[in-house]
C-alpha positions in Angstrom: 0.0 0.0 0.0 1.0 3.6 -0.6 -0.3 7.1 0.2 -2.4 7.2 -3.0 -4.1 4.0 -1.9 -4.8 5.5 1.5 -6.4 8.6 -0.1 -8.6 6.4 -2.2 -9.7 4.5 1.0 -10.4 7.8 2.8 -12.7 8.9 -0.1 -14.6 5.6 0.1 -15.0 5.9 3.8 -16.3 9.5 3.6 -18.8 8.5 0.9 -19.9 5.4 2.9 -20.5 7.4 6.1 -22.4 10.1 4.2 -25.0 7.5 3.3 -26.0 7.2 7.0 -26.9 10.8 7.6 -30.6 11.5 7.6 -33.0 14.5 8.3 -32.9 13.7 12.0 -30.6 16.0 14.0 -30.3 13.5 16.8 -29.3 10.7 14.4 -26.8 13.0 12.6 -25.2 14.1 15.9 -24.7 10.4 16.8 -23.2 9.5 13.4 -21.0 12.6 13.5 -19.5 11.5 16.9 -18.3 8.3 15.3 -17.1 9.9 12.1 -15.0 12.5 14.1 -13.8 9.8 16.4 -12.4 7.9 13.4 -10.6 11.0 12.2 -8.9 11.4 15.6 -8.0 7.8 15.9 -6.2 8.2 12.6 -4.4 11.2 14.1 -3.5 9.2 17.2 -2.2 6.4 15.0 0.1 8.8 13.2 1.4 10.3 16.5 2.1 6.8 17.9 3.6 5.6 14.6 6.1 8.6 14.6 6.9 7.9 18.3 7.7 4.3 17.4 9.6 5.3 14.3 7.5 3.3 11.9 8.4 3.2 8.2 6.3 5.1 5.6 4.7 1.8 4.5 3.8 0.9 8.1 2.4 4.4 8.7 0.0 3.9 5.7 -1.0 0.5 6.9 -1.7 1.5 10.5 -3.7 4.6 9.4 -5.8 2.3 7.3 -6.5 0.1 10.3 -7.6 3.2 12.2 -9.7 4.5 9.3 -11.8 1.3 9.3 -11.7 0.1 12.9 -15.2 1.4 13.6 -16.7 1.2 10.1 -19.3 -1.3 11.5 -20.6 1.3 13.9 -22.6 3.1 11.2 -24.6 0.0 10.1 -24.9 -1.1 13.7 -26.6 2.2 14.6 -28.8 2.2 11.4 -30.0 -1.4 12.1 -30.2 -1.5 15.9 -30.2 2.2 17.1 -27.4 1.5 19.6 -23.6 1.2 19.9 -23.9 -1.5 22.6 -22.6 -4.7 21.1 -24.4 -6.8 23.7 -27.7 -5.5 22.5 -26.9 -5.8 18.8 -23.8 -7.5 17.4 -20.0 -7.2 17.5 -19.4 -4.0 15.6 -15.8 -5.0 14.7 -17.0 -8.2 12.9 -19.9 -6.3 11.3 -17.3 -3.8 9.9 -15.2 -6.5 8.5 -18.2 -7.9 6.7 -18.9 -4.5 5.2 -15.3 -4.2 4.0 -15.5 -7.6 2.3 -18.9 -6.9 0.8 -17.6 -3.7 -0.8 -14.2 -5.1 -1.8 -12.6 -2.2 0.0 -9.3 -3.9 0.8 -8.6 -5.2 -2.8 -5.7 -2.7 -3.0 -3.9 -4.4 -0.2 -1.6 -7.4 -0.3 -2.6 -10.6 1.3 -0.5 -9.9 4.4 -1.8 -6.4 4.7 -5.4 -7.6 4.5 -4.6 -10.2 7.2 -3.0 -7.6 9.5 -5.8 -5.1 9.0 -8.5 -7.7 9.7 -6.7 -9.0 12.8 -6.3 -5.5 14.2 -9.9 -4.5 13.6 -11.3 -7.8 14.9 -9.4 -7.4 18.1 -9.6 -3.7 18.7 -12.6 -4.1 21.0 -11.8 -7.6 22.4 -11.6 -8.0 26.2 -8.1 -9.4 25.9 -5.4 -9.7 23.2 -5.2 -13.1 21.6 -2.2 -15.1 22.7 -1.7 -17.2 19.6 -0.8 -14.6 17.0 2.4 -13.8 15.1 4.5 -10.9 16.2 3.4 -8.5 13.4 -0.3 -9.1 14.1 0.1 -8.6 17.8 2.0 -5.3 17.2 -0.8 -3.9 15.0 -3.5 -5.1 17.4 -1.9 -3.4 20.3 -1.2 -0.2 18.4 -4.8 0.1 17.2 -6.2 -0.6 20.7 -4.1 2.2 22.1 -4.9 4.7 19.4 -8.6 3.9 19.8 -8.6 4.4 23.6 -6.7 7.6 23.3 -9.7 9.2 21.6 -12.5 7.4 23.3 -11.3 9.1 26.5 -11.6 12.4 24.8 -15.1 11.7 23.4 -16.6 10.8 26.7 -14.9 13.6 28.6 -16.3 16.1 26.1 -19.7 14.5 26.3 -20.0 14.5 30.0 -18.8 18.1 30.2 -21.8 19.1 28.0 -24.2 16.3 28.9 -26.7 18.7 30.6 -27.2 20.6 27.4 -27.4 17.6 25.0 -27.9 14.2 26.6 -27.6 11.2 24.3 -28.8 7.8 25.7 -26.9 6.0 22.9 -23.6 7.4 24.1 -24.5 6.4 27.7 -25.3 2.8 26.6 -28.4 2.8 28.7 -26.8 2.9 32.2 -28.6 4.8 35.0 -27.0 7.9 36.5 -26.6 6.6 40.0 -24.1 8.1 42.4 -22.8 4.7 43.6 -19.9 2.5 42.4 -20.1 -1.3 42.1 -17.7 -3.2 44.4 -16.4 -5.4 41.6 -15.4 -2.3 39.6 -13.4 -0.8 42.5 -11.8 -4.2 43.1 -10.7 -4.5 39.5 -9.0 -1.0 39.7 -7.2 -1.8 42.9 -5.9 -4.9 41.3 -4.9 -3.0 38.1 -7.3 -5.0 36.0 -9.3 -4.1 33.0 -13.0 -3.5 34.0 -15.5 -5.7 32.1 -18.5 -4.3 30.4 -20.8 -6.9 31.9 -20.0 -5.7 35.4 -21.2 -2.2 34.8 -24.3 -1.1 36.7 -24.1 2.7 36.6 -22.6 5.6 34.7 -20.0 6.1 37.4 -19.0 2.4 36.9 -18.5 3.3 33.2 -16.4 6.3 34.0 -14.2 4.0 36.2 -14.0 1.5 33.3 -12.5 4.4 31.2 -9.9 4.8 33.9 -9.1 1.1 34.0 -8.1 1.3 30.3 -4.8 2.8 31.4 -3.9 -0.7 32.6 -4.5 -2.1 29.1 -2.2 0.4 27.2 0.6 -1.4 25.4 3.2 1.3 24.6 5.0 3.8 26.9 4.3 6.6 24.3 0.5 5.9 24.8 0.8 6.3 28.6 2.7 9.5 28.0 -0.1 10.9 25.8 -2.6 10.1 28.5 -0.5 12.1 30.9 0.1 15.0 28.6 -3.6 15.3 27.7 -4.6 15.2 31.4 -7.2 12.5 30.8 -7.1 11.0 34.3 -7.6 14.4 35.9 -10.5 15.2 33.5 -12.3 11.9 34.2 -11.7 12.5 37.9 -13.5 15.9 37.5 -16.7 14.2 36.3 -16.7 11.6 39.1 -18.1 12.2 42.6 -15.6 13.9 44.9 -15.3 11.0 47.4 -12.5 9.1 49.2 -13.1 6.2 46.8 -12.5 8.5 43.8 -9.4 10.0 45.3 -7.9 6.6 46.1 -8.6 5.3 42.5 -7.1 8.4 40.9 -3.9 8.1 43.0 -3.6 4.5 42.1 -3.9 5.3 38.4 -1.3 8.1 38.7 1.1 5.9 40.5 0.8 3.2 37.9 1.5 5.6 35.1 4.5 7.2 36.8 5.9 3.8 37.5 5.7 2.7 33.9 6.9 5.9 32.5 10.0 5.8 34.7 10.7 2.2 33.6 11.0 3.3 29.9 
């Protein structure tokens, strides 16, 4: 693949997404969130690629992964009216089917198609597959980090303006309850990734976002979280409690420990 191929794929993506806009402002706002998210994940991928000193060919390949990682979200919302995979279907696999149906990746080599498919299929998986070759694992890890680096920003921005424009699709149907679930707090204290099936409240979801720090794969990703102040910003939309303060300190300590090891 080369830069010209990538520009062609960007044009296809823009045309594809345009077909999901309607005359409904609420619908369009939701679609636009995902379209803009894709743009920023591509930007994050470029930043991470430069930090990791990737080649020009690798930069094109990884940006293609970012471009299509959430392509299934648009059809998912059109069919089911939700972004919650548990209430619809796996958006990563839905996206891969769309790419195949439209022959989008025909410009790629066999290896490139394999790496792109593996990265997209696993970008939203609970854990990274153990039985994969080194190249596939590298791209899976990179896409997962680039994705998280923008999802944090999306939800921080949303919750800071939620009172003006609430969106139940973004909130994935969770009640706005002031409490935290014990299993969520336990996962954070043990530096574990919080599971979606354990979520009971919006506060649980905000803690899940914090737990993603434990799932980052590259030091440069952790540095970007620190530089962007994501932990502090999520802390600002959580209740001001001793539980919150303890969690935030634990996250900060974890980040500093890993940054100093690099």
